[in-house]
C-alpha positions in Angstrom: 0.0 0.0 -0.1 1.3 3.7 -0.9 2.1 5.9 2.0 -1.0 8.0 0.7 -3.5 4.8 0.5 -2.3 4.0 4.1 -2.8 7.5 5.1 -6.4 7.7 3.6 -7.3 4.6 5.1 -6.1 5.8 8.8 -8.0 8.9 8.2 -11.2 7.1 7.3 -10.7 4.6 10.2 -10.2 7.6 12.6 -13.4 9.5 11.4 -15.5 6.4 11.6 -14.3 5.7 15.3 -15.1 9.4 16.3 -18.5 9.1 14.6 -19.4 5.7 16.5 -17.6 7.2 19.8 -20.2 10.3 19.3 -23.1 8.3 18.4 -22.8 6.1 21.5 -22.3 9.3 23.9 -25.5 10.8 22.6 -27.6 7.7 23.0 -26.1 7.0 26.4 -26.7 10.7 27.5 -29.7 10.4 30.0 -32.2 13.3 30.6 -31.7 15.3 33.6 -34.6 14.0 35.4 -33.9 10.2 34.6 -33.7 8.1 37.8 -32.7 4.3 39.2 -34.2 2.3 41.5 -32.4 -0.7 42.7 -33.9 -4.0 43.9 -32.2 -5.3 46.8 -32.7 -7.4 50.0 -36.5 -7.8 49.0 -37.0 -3.8 48.6 -36.8 -0.9 46.3 -34.4 1.5 46.8 -35.5 4.1 47.0 -39.0 3.5 47.8 -40.5 6.9 47.1 -39.2 8.8 44.3 -40.1 11.9 42.7 -39.2 12.9 39.0 -40.2 15.4 36.1 -42.7 14.6 33.5 -40.7 13.0 30.5 -38.2 11.3 32.8 -37.4 7.6 32.4 -36.8 5.3 35.5 -34.7 2.2 35.3 -35.0 -0.6 38.0 -32.3 -3.0 38.3 -32.6 -6.3 40.2 -29.5 -6.9 42.3 -31.2 -9.6 44.3 -30.4 -13.2 43.5 -34.2 -14.0 43.3 -36.7 -12.7 40.7 -38.8 -9.3 41.2 -41.4 -7.8 38.8 -42.0 -4.1 38.7 -45.7 -3.7 38.3 -47.9 -0.5 38.8 -51.3 -0.8 40.6 -53.2 1.1 38.0 -51.9 -1.0 35.2 -49.8 1.7 33.5 -46.8 -0.3 33.4 -45.6 -4.0 34.1 -42.3 -5.7 33.6 -41.6 -9.5 32.9 -40.0 -11.1 36.1 -36.7 -9.3 36.2 -33.5 -11.8 37.1 -30.3 -10.6 39.0 -28.7 -8.2 36.8 -31.8 -7.5 34.7 -33.4 -4.3 34.3 -36.7 -2.6 33.3 -37.3 0.8 32.1 -40.6 3.3 31.7 -41.0 6.6 30.7 -43.4 8.6 32.8 -45.1 11.0 30.5 -47.8 12.3 32.7 -47.9 14.0 36.3 -49.4 11.7 39.0 -48.4 9.3 41.7 -47.6 5.8 40.5 -47.7 3.0 43.1 -46.1 -0.5 42.1 -45.2 -3.5 43.9 -43.5 -7.1 43.1 -46.1 -9.3 42.0 -44.1 -12.5 43.0 -43.4 -10.8 46.8 -46.3 -8.1 47.1 -45.2 -6.6 50.2 -42.7 -5.0 48.2 -44.3 -1.7 47.9 -43.2 1.8 46.4 -44.3 5.0 44.6 -42.8 7.5 42.0 -44.5 10.7 42.0 -44.1 12.7 38.7 -44.6 16.4 38.7 
């Protein structure tokens, strides 16, 4: 390969890497109101959370047992989440959303959306 061809190939590869990096960063960027709830020791942490409308809440199961995230009003419902699994829901409308684990119904919590 000639030196010019090599430089062009390196430049093209560098530009492609930069474009992929920028796309990954913008896709991974969270909205300011986004939040995470962990599921650990058969509890939701935090049990009460307030977020702005449009925020996405991510629940992550850290327990060795499966859990669900199920609203009492039917607005959202996860599949059973095994250890390490996550569930995301975007809250579009203000209100108070109570939820529980249907496998362990004593696990209860709420999200207030303003």
